[in-house]
N, C-alpha and C positions, 0 to 999 in steps of 0.2 A: 504494500500500500504506500503510495507516494503522496506525501503531503505537499500541497502547493503553498507557497509563501505568498502572502498578500503584501503588496507594496503600496506605495502612495498612489492615490488616484491620479489619473492623467490630468495634467494642467491644460485647461482650455485657454488659449490666448484671447485677451480682450474681455474676459469675465472677471470681475472683482468680487471677492467674498466680503460682504459688508456685515456679516453676522457679528464679528467681534466689535466693530464700530457701533452697532446698535446696542450691544450690551453695555459698552462704556457710556454711551449717551443716556441710556436708561438709569444707570447708576448715578450719573451726575444730576439728572432730573430729580431723583428720589432724595439725594443729598440736599439739594437746594430747597426742596419742599419742606424738609425737616428743619432746616436752620433759618428759614425765612420767617420774618415776623409780620407776615401779611395777614391783615384782618385781626390783629390783636386788639381786643376790647379793653380799654383802660378805665371804663366807667365814666367817661366824660359826658355830662349833660349838655348837649348842644343848644338847648333853649336858654341857657344862662348867657346874658350879655356881659362879657368880662371887660374890665377897664383897659384903656389903651395907654401905653407908655412909649417914651422915646428910646430909653435904654433898657436892657434886660438880657436875660439868658434864655436861650431856646430850651423849652422844657423837654423837647424830643431827645436832647442829649443825655437826659437823666437815665439812671438805671431802672428800666421799667419793672423787672421782677421784684425789686426792693422798694417800690413806691406804691402809695395808695392815693388815689385822687378823691378828694372830698368836694362835693358840690354843695355850696352853701348859699341859701337865699332866705329872705325874710319869711318867718313862720308865724304861727298863732301864739298868743299869750306871751309876747315879748321873747319868744324862744326862736332860734333859727331852725330852719328845715335843712337837715344835712342828709345827703345820700352818698353812697359809695358802692363800688362793685365788690360784693362779698359772696363767696361760693358760686361764682359764675353769673350772678344776677344783681341788678341794681336794687339796693335796699335802703330804706329810711333808717337812720340811726338817731335815737332819742338821746337827749342830754340828761334826762332823769327818768327812772322807771317807777318812781313813787316809793321805792324802798330804800332810797339813799344811794343807789348805785348809778353810775354813769355809763350806760352801754357804749357810748362813743369812745370814752377813755378805755373801757375794757377791750374794745375791738382794736384800738391802737396798741394797747399793751400786749395783746395776743401776737400782733405782727412784730412787735419790738422784742418781747421776752419769751414767747412760746406759750404752750398750753397752760402752764402754771401761773402766768401773768406776773411773775416776780423775777428780779434780776438773778442771773446765775443759772446754772443747770446745764444738762447735756441732752443730746438727741432732740426730741420734740420740744424740750424746754430750754434749748440753747438761745442765747441772746443774738439779736440781729442788729449790730451797731450801725450797719449801712442803711437801715430802714429810713425812708424819707416820705414826707407828705406833700402833696401838691393841692393847694386850695384854689378852687375856682369859685370866686365870689361874684355876685351880681354887682355891676358898677354903680347901681343906684342904692345899694344896700347900706344901711347905717352901721357904724362900727360896733354898736351894742349887740348886733347879731354875730359878728365875727369874734368878739372877745371870748365867749364861752368855748368856741372851737379851738382857739389858741391856748386857752387854759387846759383843755383836755389833752392837747398835744404836749404841753409842759408836764402834765400829770403822768403821761405815758413815757416821758423822757425821750421824746423824739428829737433828735439832734438837728435834723434838716427839715425846715418847713419853707416851701416855695409858694409863690403866688402866680397863678397863670394870668397872663395878660396878652393882649394883641398888639401888634406893631402899629404905632401911630403914623398916619400918612400926613406928611407935612403939607400945609396949605401955602400956596404962593400968592 
């Protein structure tokens, strides 16, 4: 019994094998889909008319995974209406729950200190020193509505608080 040896297939001139090229392109497409931040929702309420400034820092340069955007507007009973993106949906955060707790400060402490809401700890209770807050306040809002939000940030020991503004167009 004679065994035949199989060799390389015959090469047809003028025909290019593009299968490896397609494999590489598909890998690149998957890679860019995984690392792109397309459609990342930061919880910005587009209905809030933010103030205009001449100078400022572009908020887009901030570290998105370590930031929480607070939408602040005038509320009822001299209290601000604060909303933020928590657990994938925009939620209203109260400044007082009637039992002496501040749910807004507790939410900020969760992002700053972890599940136990106190400094120090490991794992899910580890501190996040890079956590920052971006406040989007209505340009017509009185400061008395902004002050409790800033106090909640101070209570949660948030080191970086920024205000979202829009670029002012100079009039000639």
